[in-house]
N, CA, C and O atoms as a GROMACS GRO file, in nm:
protein
  424
    1MET      N    1  19.608 -13.524  -1.954
    1MET     CA    2  19.541 -13.649  -1.983
    1MET      C    3  19.492 -13.762  -1.906
    1MET      O    4  19.554 -13.804  -1.809
    2ILE      N    5  19.364 -13.823  -1.956
    2ILE     CA    6  19.323 -13.919  -1.872
    2ILE      C    7  19.264 -14.060  -1.986
    2ILE      O    8  19.244 -14.024  -2.102
    3TYR      N    9  19.245 -14.165  -1.965
    3TYR     CA   10  19.242 -14.251  -2.039
    3TYR      C   11  19.122 -14.339  -1.969
    3TYR      O   12  19.129 -14.382  -1.853
    4VAL      N   13  19.013 -14.358  -2.054
    4VAL     CA   14  18.881 -14.412  -2.013
    4VAL      C   15  18.875 -14.533  -2.064
    4VAL      O   16  18.955 -14.567  -2.150
    5ARG      N   17  18.761 -14.630  -2.010
    5ARG     CA   18  18.739 -14.754  -2.054
    5ARG      C   19  18.585 -14.731  -2.039
    5ARG      O   20  18.537 -14.677  -1.940
    6ARG      N   21  18.505 -14.778  -2.157
    6ARG     CA   22  18.404 -14.758  -2.210
    6ARG      C   23  18.319 -14.894  -2.185
    6ARG      O   24  18.381 -15.001  -2.183
    7ASN      N   25  18.154 -14.893  -2.164
    7ASN     CA   26  18.095 -15.038  -2.172
    7ASN      C   27  18.013 -15.061  -2.309
    7ASN      O   28  18.039 -14.986  -2.404
    8ALA      N   29  17.939 -15.138  -2.320
    8ALA     CA   30  17.886 -15.180  -2.462
    8ALA      C   31  17.821 -15.092  -2.513
    8ALA      O   32  17.793 -15.088  -2.633
    9ASN      N   33  17.776 -14.985  -2.400
    9ASN     CA   34  17.687 -14.904  -2.456
    9ASN      C   35  17.747 -14.749  -2.479
    9ASN      O   36  17.677 -14.652  -2.505
   10GLY      N   37  17.886 -14.749  -2.465
   10GLY     CA   38  17.958 -14.652  -2.483
   10GLY      C   39  17.994 -14.550  -2.355
   10GLY      O   40  18.085 -14.467  -2.354
   11GLN      N   41  17.922 -14.571  -2.272
   11GLN     CA   42  17.935 -14.509  -2.152
   11GLN      C   43  18.060 -14.530  -2.088
   11GLN      O   44  18.109 -14.642  -2.103
   12VAL      N   45  18.132 -14.434  -2.008
   12VAL     CA   46  18.237 -14.426  -1.937
   12VAL      C   47  18.216 -14.495  -1.798
   12VAL      O   48  18.129 -14.468  -1.715
   13THR      N   49  18.309 -14.585  -1.790
   13THR     CA   50  18.272 -14.684  -1.688
   13THR      C   51  18.433 -14.662  -1.592
   13THR      O   52  18.429 -14.709  -1.478
   14ALA      N   53  18.540 -14.609  -1.626
   14ALA     CA   54  18.666 -14.610  -1.572
   14ALA      C   55  18.748 -14.476  -1.590
   14ALA      O   56  18.736 -14.400  -1.685
   15LEU      N   57  18.812 -14.465  -1.511
   15LEU     CA   58  18.919 -14.333  -1.569
   15LEU      C   59  19.064 -14.380  -1.490
   15LEU      O   60  19.074 -14.415  -1.372
   16SER      N   61  19.166 -14.370  -1.584
   16SER     CA   62  19.296 -14.398  -1.525
   16SER      C   63  19.387 -14.291  -1.589
   16SER      O   64  19.353 -14.239  -1.696
   17LEU      N   65  19.499 -14.256  -1.528
   17LEU     CA   66  19.594 -14.173  -1.541
   17LEU      C   67  19.732 -14.265  -1.641
   17LEU      O   68  19.836 -14.212  -1.678
   18ASN      N   69  19.699 -14.377  -1.659
   18ASN     CA   70  19.763 -14.483  -1.765
   18ASN      C   71  19.697 -14.521  -1.877
   18ASN      O   72  19.582 -14.566  -1.875
   19GLN      N   73  19.784 -14.500  -2.007
   19GLN     CA   74  19.669 -14.590  -2.088
   19GLN      C   75  19.740 -14.705  -2.048
   19GLN      O   76  19.855 -14.705  -2.003
   20ASP      N   77  19.647 -14.830  -2.070
   20ASP     CA   78  19.678 -14.925  -2.100
   20ASP      C   79  19.550 -15.039  -2.185
   20ASP      O   80  19.463 -14.969  -2.237
   21ALA      N   81  19.531 -15.161  -2.203
   21ALA     CA   82  19.431 -15.233  -2.272
   21ALA      C   83  19.312 -15.214  -2.190
   21ALA      O   84  19.201 -15.233  -2.240
   22ALA      N   85  19.325 -15.180  -2.068
   22ALA     CA   86  19.192 -15.157  -2.002
   22ALA      C   87  19.103 -15.033  -2.011
   22ALA      O   88  18.986 -15.014  -1.978
   23HIS      N   89  19.209 -14.945  -2.071
   23HIS     CA   90  19.185 -14.808  -2.074
   23HIS      C   91  19.231 -14.771  -2.215
   23HIS      O   92  19.345 -14.727  -2.203
   24PRO      N   93  19.208 -14.769  -2.297
   24PRO     CA   94  19.266 -14.726  -2.399
   24PRO      C   95  19.261 -14.582  -2.460
   24PRO      O   96  19.367 -14.542  -2.509
   25GLU      N   97  19.126 -14.478  -2.465
   25GLU     CA   98  19.086 -14.419  -2.508
   25GLU      C   99  19.149 -14.289  -2.452
   25GLU      O  100  19.110 -14.272  -2.336
   26ALA      N  101  19.222 -14.202  -2.489
   26ALA     CA  102  19.224 -14.080  -2.432
   26ALA      C  103  19.110 -13.958  -2.422
   26ALA      O  104  19.021 -13.920  -2.499
   27MET      N  105  19.155 -13.915  -2.293
   27MET     CA  106  19.002 -13.804  -2.313
   27MET      C  107  19.063 -13.650  -2.214
   27MET      O  108  19.117 -13.663  -2.105
   28GLN      N  109  19.046 -13.549  -2.264
   28GLN     CA  110  19.070 -13.438  -2.152
   28GLN      C  111  19.014 -13.452  -2.030
   28GLN      O  112  18.897 -13.493  -2.029
   29GLU      N  113  19.074 -13.425  -1.910
   29GLU     CA  114  19.017 -13.432  -1.787
   29GLU      C  115  18.899 -13.351  -1.758
   29GLU      O  116  18.815 -13.376  -1.671
   30THR      N  117  18.900 -13.233  -1.851
   30THR     CA  118  18.770 -13.141  -1.837
   30THR      C  119  18.665 -13.179  -1.947
   30THR      O  120  18.578 -13.097  -1.976
   31ALA      N  121  18.671 -13.309  -2.015
   31ALA     CA  122  18.555 -13.326  -2.102
   31ALA      C  123  18.409 -13.387  -2.000
   31ALA      O  124  18.396 -13.460  -1.902
   32PRO      N  125  18.340 -13.328  -2.069
   32PRO     CA  126  18.194 -13.361  -1.970
   32PRO      C  127  18.184 -13.480  -1.945
   32PRO      O  128  18.145 -13.502  -1.830
   33GLU      N  129  18.215 -13.619  -2.045
   33GLU     CA  130  18.196 -13.724  -1.970
   33GLU      C  131  18.255 -13.741  -1.849
   33GLU      O  132  18.202 -13.797  -1.753
   34ALA      N  133  18.421 -13.670  -1.853
   34ALA     CA  134  18.507 -13.714  -1.760
   34ALA      C  135  18.448 -13.650  -1.626
   34ALA      O  136  18.441 -13.714  -1.522
   35ILE      N  137  18.412 -13.537  -1.637
   35ILE     CA  138  18.345 -13.456  -1.523
   35ILE      C  139  18.252 -13.556  -1.453
   35ILE      O  140  18.274 -13.603  -1.341
   36ALA      N  141  18.140 -13.584  -1.532
   36ALA     CA  142  18.018 -13.654  -1.502
   36ALA      C  143  18.054 -13.784  -1.437
   36ALA      O  144  17.993 -13.812  -1.334
   37PHE      N  145  18.151 -13.873  -1.484
   37PHE     CA  146  18.170 -14.000  -1.418
   37PHE      C  147  18.250 -13.945  -1.297
   37PHE      O  148  18.187 -13.987  -1.199
   38HIS      N  149  18.328 -13.892  -1.265
   38HIS     CA  150  18.402 -13.833  -1.178
   38HIS      C  151  18.281 -13.795  -1.037
   38HIS      O  152  18.276 -13.835  -0.921
   39ALA      N  153  18.183 -13.688  -1.128
   39ALA     CA  154  18.092 -13.635  -0.992
   39ALA      C  155  18.003 -13.757  -0.953
   39ALA      O  156  17.964 -13.761  -0.836
   40ALA      N  157  17.967 -13.853  -1.033
   40ALA     CA  158  17.875 -13.937  -1.007
   40ALA      C  159  17.963 -14.035  -0.887
   40ALA      O  160  17.911 -14.049  -0.776
   41ALA      N  161  18.092 -14.099  -0.915
   41ALA     CA  162  18.190 -14.152  -0.849
   41ALA      C  163  18.161 -14.085  -0.706
   41ALA      O  164  18.106 -14.142  -0.611
   42SER      N  165  18.203 -13.967  -0.709
   42SER     CA  166  18.224 -13.885  -0.559
   42SER      C  167  18.087 -13.905  -0.508
   42SER      O  168  18.084 -13.964  -0.400
   43ASP      N  169  17.964 -13.869  -0.563
   43ASP     CA  170  17.833 -13.887  -0.532
   43ASP      C  171  17.803 -14.034  -0.448
   43ASP      O  172  17.717 -14.028  -0.359
   44GLU      N  173  17.851 -14.126  -0.466
   44GLU     CA  174  17.845 -14.249  -0.461
   44GLU      C  175  17.928 -14.279  -0.324
   44GLU      O  176  17.881 -14.339  -0.227
   45LEU      N  177  18.046 -14.231  -0.331
   45LEU     CA  178  18.157 -14.224  -0.215
   45LEU      C  179  18.115 -14.166  -0.115
   45LEU      O  180  18.149 -14.200  -0.002
   46ALA      N  181  18.025 -14.060  -0.143
   46ALA     CA  182  17.959 -13.960   0.022
   46ALA      C  183  17.826 -14.048   0.056
   46ALA      O  184  17.780 -14.032   0.168
   47ARG      N  185  17.771 -14.125  -0.017
   47ARG     CA  186  17.674 -14.209   0.046
   47ARG      C  187  17.716 -14.272   0.138
   47ARG      O  188  17.687 -14.272   0.257
   48SER      N  189  17.842 -14.368   0.032
   48SER     CA  190  17.891 -14.465   0.123
   48SER      C  191  17.985 -14.406   0.280
   48SER      O  192  18.009 -14.463   0.387
   49ASP      N  193  18.010 -14.302   0.241
   49ASP     CA  194  18.078 -14.250   0.400
   49ASP      C  195  17.960 -14.172   0.484
   49ASP      O  196  17.981 -14.096   0.580
   50LEU      N  197  17.826 -14.207   0.426
   50LEU     CA  198  17.746 -14.131   0.540
   50LEU      C  199  17.694 -14.276   0.583
   50LEU      O  200  17.693 -14.294   0.704
   51ALA      N  201  17.653 -14.378   0.504
   51ALA     CA  202  17.625 -14.497   0.569
   51ALA      C  203  17.723 -14.557   0.686
   51ALA      O  204  17.682 -14.595   0.795
   52LEU      N  205  17.857 -14.560   0.645
   52LEU     CA  206  17.980 -14.617   0.717
   52LEU      C  207  17.969 -14.519   0.868
   52LEU      O  208  17.964 -14.569   0.980
   53ALA      N  209  17.966 -14.376   0.839
   53ALA     CA  210  17.951 -14.297   0.984
   53ALA      C  211  17.842 -14.366   1.050
   53ALA      O  212  17.877 -14.401   1.163
   54ARG      N  213  17.700 -14.404   1.016
   54ARG     CA  214  17.589 -14.443   1.100
   54ARG      C  215  17.611 -14.576   1.151
   54ARG      O  216  17.568 -14.613   1.260
   55VAL      N  217  17.705 -14.676   1.038
   55VAL     CA  218  17.786 -14.800   1.132
   55VAL      C  219  17.860 -14.786   1.287
   55VAL      O  220  17.850 -14.853   1.390
   56LEU      N  221  17.941 -14.664   1.252
   56LEU     CA  222  18.024 -14.647   1.330
   56LEU      C  223  17.926 -14.639   1.491
   56LEU      O  224  17.922 -14.713   1.588
   57GLU      N  225  17.867 -14.527   1.459
   57GLU     CA  226  17.780 -14.464   1.531
   57GLU      C  227  17.735 -14.555   1.627
   57GLU      O  228  17.758 -14.563   1.748
   58ASP      N  229  17.649 -14.639   1.532
   58ASP     CA  230  17.559 -14.775   1.604
   58ASP      C  231  17.665 -14.865   1.692
   58ASP      O  232  17.644 -14.924   1.798
   59LEU      N  233  17.775 -14.857   1.622
   59LEU     CA  234  17.880 -14.972   1.706
   59LEU      C  235  17.922 -14.886   1.797
   59LEU      O  236  17.943 -14.965   1.889
   60MET      N  237  17.955 -14.757   1.848
   60MET     CA  238  17.999 -14.678   1.941
   60MET      C  239  17.856 -14.701   2.044
   60MET      O  240  17.886 -14.688   2.163
   61GLU      N  241  17.780 -14.717   2.032
   61GLU     CA  242  17.677 -14.758   2.104
   61GLU      C  243  17.624 -14.864   2.159
   61GLU      O  244  17.545 -14.857   2.253
   62VAL      N  245  17.666 -14.981   2.101
   62VAL     CA  246  17.668 -15.096   2.118
   62VAL      C  247  17.777 -15.100   2.201
   62VAL      O  248  17.732 -15.118   2.315
   63LEU      N  249  17.913 -15.091   2.205
   63LEU     CA  250  18.018 -15.090   2.272
   63LEU      C  251  18.025 -15.038   2.430
   63LEU      O  252  18.080 -15.090   2.528
   64ILE      N  253  17.948 -14.918   2.415
   64ILE     CA  254  17.882 -14.877   2.558
   64ILE      C  255  17.822 -14.930   2.641
   64ILE      O  256  17.852 -14.957   2.757
   65ASP      N  257  17.690 -14.956   2.557
   65ASP     CA  258  17.583 -15.053   2.602
   65ASP      C  259  17.663 -15.176   2.703
   65ASP      O  260  17.634 -15.214   2.817
   66LYS      N  261  17.745 -15.207   2.634
   66LYS     CA  262  17.798 -15.346   2.678
   66LYS      C  263  17.913 -15.302   2.773
   66LYS      O  264  17.961 -15.397   2.835
   67ALA      N  265  17.964 -15.193   2.797
   67ALA     CA  266  18.040 -15.178   2.862
   67ALA      C  267  18.180 -15.184   2.836
   67ALA      O  268  18.268 -15.158   2.918
   68VAL      N  269  18.196 -15.224   2.701
   68VAL     CA  270  18.349 -15.242   2.630
   68VAL      C  271  18.424 -15.155   2.670
   68VAL      O  272  18.534 -15.168   2.724
   69ILE      N  273  18.346 -15.032   2.636
   69ILE     CA  274  18.433 -14.881   2.673
   69ILE      C  275  18.309 -14.816   2.757
   69ILE      O  276  18.190 -14.846   2.754
   70ARG      N  277  18.374 -14.719   2.831
   70ARG     CA  278  18.286 -14.574   2.902
   70ARG      C  279  18.257 -14.454   2.795
   70ARG      O  280  18.358 -14.414   2.738
   71PHE      N  281  18.136 -14.391   2.759
   71PHE     CA  282  18.143 -14.304   2.715
   71PHE      C  283  18.232 -14.185   2.748
   71PHE      O  284  18.246 -14.106   2.655
   72THR      N  285  18.293 -14.156   2.863
   72THR     CA  286  18.368 -14.071   2.910
   72THR      C  287  18.522 -14.137   2.864
   72THR      O  288  18.622 -14.072   2.894
   73ASP      N  289  18.532 -14.218   2.817
   73ASP     CA  290  18.665 -14.286   2.798
   73ASP      C  291  18.703 -14.200   2.629
   73ASP      O  292  18.814 -14.181   2.580
   74LEU      N  293  18.597 -14.172   2.584
   74LEU     CA  294  18.596 -14.106   2.447
   74LEU      C  295  18.650 -13.975   2.457
   74LEU      O  296  18.618 -13.910   2.556
   75PRO      N  297  18.749 -13.910   2.348
   75PRO     CA  298  18.793 -13.754   2.366
   75PRO      C  299  18.649 -13.711   2.385
   75PRO      O  300  18.539 -13.765   2.375
   76ALA      N  301  18.701 -13.576   2.421
   76ALA     CA  302  18.560 -13.461   2.453
   76ALA      C  303  18.486 -13.438   2.319
   76ALA      O  304  18.363 -13.433   2.317
   77ALA      N  305  18.558 -13.424   2.210
   77ALA     CA  306  18.519 -13.385   2.068
   77ALA      C  307  18.421 -13.510   2.020
   77ALA      O  308  18.310 -13.481   1.977
   78ALA      N  309  18.455 -13.628   2.027
   78ALA     CA  310  18.396 -13.703   1.977
   78ALA      C  311  18.247 -13.732   2.101
   78ALA      O  312  18.132 -13.754   2.065
   79GLN      N  313  18.283 -13.726   2.210
   79GLN     CA  314  18.152 -13.747   2.302
   79GLN      C  315  18.016 -13.605   2.232
   79GLN      O  316  17.897 -13.622   2.207
   80LYS      N  317  18.094 -13.483   2.219
   80LYS     CA  318  18.008 -13.393   2.164
   80LYS      C  319  17.916 -13.400   2.037
   80LYS      O  320  17.813 -13.334   2.017
   81LYS      N  321  17.982 -13.507   1.946
   81LYS     CA  322  17.948 -13.502   1.818
   81LYS      C  323  17.855 -13.668   1.847
   81LYS      O  324  17.770 -13.688   1.761
   82LEU      N  325  17.864 -13.760   1.939
   82LEU     CA  326  17.785 -13.875   1.945
   82LEU      C  327  17.661 -13.803   1.999
   82LEU      O  328  17.550 -13.821   1.950
   83MET      N  329  17.687 -13.712   2.114
   83MET     CA  330  17.554 -13.652   2.169
   83MET      C  331  17.506 -13.600   2.081
   83MET      O  332  17.396 -13.649   2.057
   84ALA      N  333  17.539 -13.500   2.000
   84ALA     CA  334  17.495 -13.439   1.863
   84ALA      C  335  17.385 -13.493   1.798
   84ALA      O  336  17.271 -13.448   1.791
   85ARG      N  337  17.442 -13.615   1.743
   85ARG     CA  338  17.365 -13.714   1.659
   85ARG      C  339  17.265 -13.790   1.759
   85ARG      O  340  17.159 -13.819   1.704
   86ARG      N  341  17.274 -13.819   1.858
   86ARG     CA  342  17.161 -13.877   1.938
   86ARG      C  343  17.064 -13.783   1.969
   86ARG      O  344  16.946 -13.819   1.963
   87SER      N  345  17.090 -13.674   2.001
   87SER     CA  346  16.971 -13.578   1.974
   87SER      C  347  16.890 -13.538   1.853
   87SER      O  348  16.768 -13.523   1.854
   88LEU      N  349  16.974 -13.523   1.743
   88LEU     CA  350  16.900 -13.503   1.611
   88LEU      C  351  16.854 -13.657   1.597
   88LEU      O  352  16.750 -13.648   1.532
   89ARG      N  353  16.869 -13.748   1.616
   89ARG     CA  354  16.813 -13.870   1.584
   89ARG      C  355  16.679 -13.890   1.664
   89ARG      O  356  16.580 -13.936   1.607
   90THR      N  357  16.678 -13.866   1.762
   90THR     CA  358  16.602 -13.838   1.881
   90THR      C  359  16.492 -13.700   1.845
   90THR      O  360  16.381 -13.691   1.898
   91GLU      N  361  16.536 -13.617   1.765
   91GLU     CA  362  16.444 -13.531   1.763
   91GLU      C  363  16.322 -13.564   1.580
   91GLU      O  364  16.207 -13.545   1.541
   92ARG      N  365  16.470 -13.630   1.521
   92ARG     CA  366  16.399 -13.681   1.427
   92ARG      C  367  16.282 -13.792   1.422
   92ARG      O  368  16.197 -13.800   1.334
   93ARG      N  369  16.291 -13.857   1.507
   93ARG     CA  370  16.181 -13.979   1.521
   93ARG      C  371  16.053 -13.906   1.572
   93ARG      O  372  15.946 -13.942   1.524
   94GLY      N  373  16.056 -13.805   1.668
   94GLY     CA  374  15.948 -13.705   1.687
   94GLY      C  375  15.880 -13.652   1.579
   94GLY      O  376  15.765 -13.618   1.604
   95VAL      N  377  15.917 -13.636   1.472
   95VAL     CA  378  15.866 -13.563   1.364
   95VAL      C  379  15.840 -13.686   1.211
   95VAL      O  380  15.800 -13.640   1.104
   96ASN      N  381  15.862 -13.805   1.224
   96ASN     CA  382  15.870 -13.897   1.165
   96ASN      C  383  15.705 -13.915   1.105
   96ASN      O  384  15.622 -13.949   1.190
   97LEU      N  385  15.664 -13.897   0.988
   97LEU     CA  386  15.551 -13.901   0.953
   97LEU      C  387  15.503 -14.021   0.905
   97LEU      O  388  15.382 -14.042   0.892
   98ILE      N  389  15.599 -14.111   0.874
   98ILE     CA  390  15.568 -14.233   0.823
   98ILE      C  391  15.560 -14.342   0.893
   98ILE      O  392  15.480 -14.432   0.868
   99GLY      N  393  15.669 -14.345   1.014
   99GLY     CA  394  15.615 -14.456   1.130
   99GLY      C  395  15.726 -14.514   1.131
   99GLY      O  396  15.721 -14.606   1.212
  100ASP      N  397  15.875 -14.503   1.056
  100ASP     CA  398  15.969 -14.578   1.077
  100ASP      C  399  16.009 -14.540   1.215
  100ASP      O  400  16.008 -14.423   1.254
  101GLU      N  401  16.050 -14.659   1.300
  101GLU     CA  402  16.160 -14.560   1.394
  101GLU      C  403  16.241 -14.518   1.374
  101GLU      O  404  16.273 -14.411   1.425
  102ASP      N  405  16.333 -14.598   1.271
  102ASP     CA  406  16.461 -14.505   1.237
  102ASP      C  407  16.490 -14.564   1.091
  102ASP      O  408  16.537 -14.677   1.075
  103SER      N  409  16.457 -14.477   0.986
  103SER     CA  410  16.445 -14.475   0.868
  103SER      C  411  16.577 -14.488   0.797
  103SER      O  412  16.588 -14.534   0.684
  104ASP      N  413  16.661 -14.452   0.858
  104ASP     CA  414  16.817 -14.416   0.774
  104ASP      C  415  16.899 -14.562   0.819
  104ASP      O  416  17.016 -14.583   0.790
  105THR      N  417  16.818 -14.651   0.891
  105THR     CA  418  16.916 -14.767   0.950
  105THR      C  419  16.989 -14.872   0.812
  105THR      O  420  16.924 -14.934   0.728
  106VAL      N  421  17.082 -14.867   0.820
  106VAL     CA  422  17.153 -14.956   0.714
  106VAL      C  423  17.139 -15.080   0.726
  106VAL      O  424  17.193 -15.155   0.645
   0.00000   0.00000   0.00000
């Protein structure tokens, strides 16, 4: 059993494992509303993860460009991933029809 909070429109806005004043209504974990809310929250988190990954990629570039760290200081797996991302971004720029240099900038 989970407990939910709803907004003025009756939409689920939060889930909790504990019943309290903020989460008064009991609901089965398998209820369509609970599943939909969880899926939407998971999608939002996944989008945030992608944006943060881009920030970290850009941070690595800055640190390397400013010689704070050397590319070769990174583990081989990290080097390989950064090179793969750099290659994908370069290829993407080559086929960009809109004209943005890098449309996925955060």
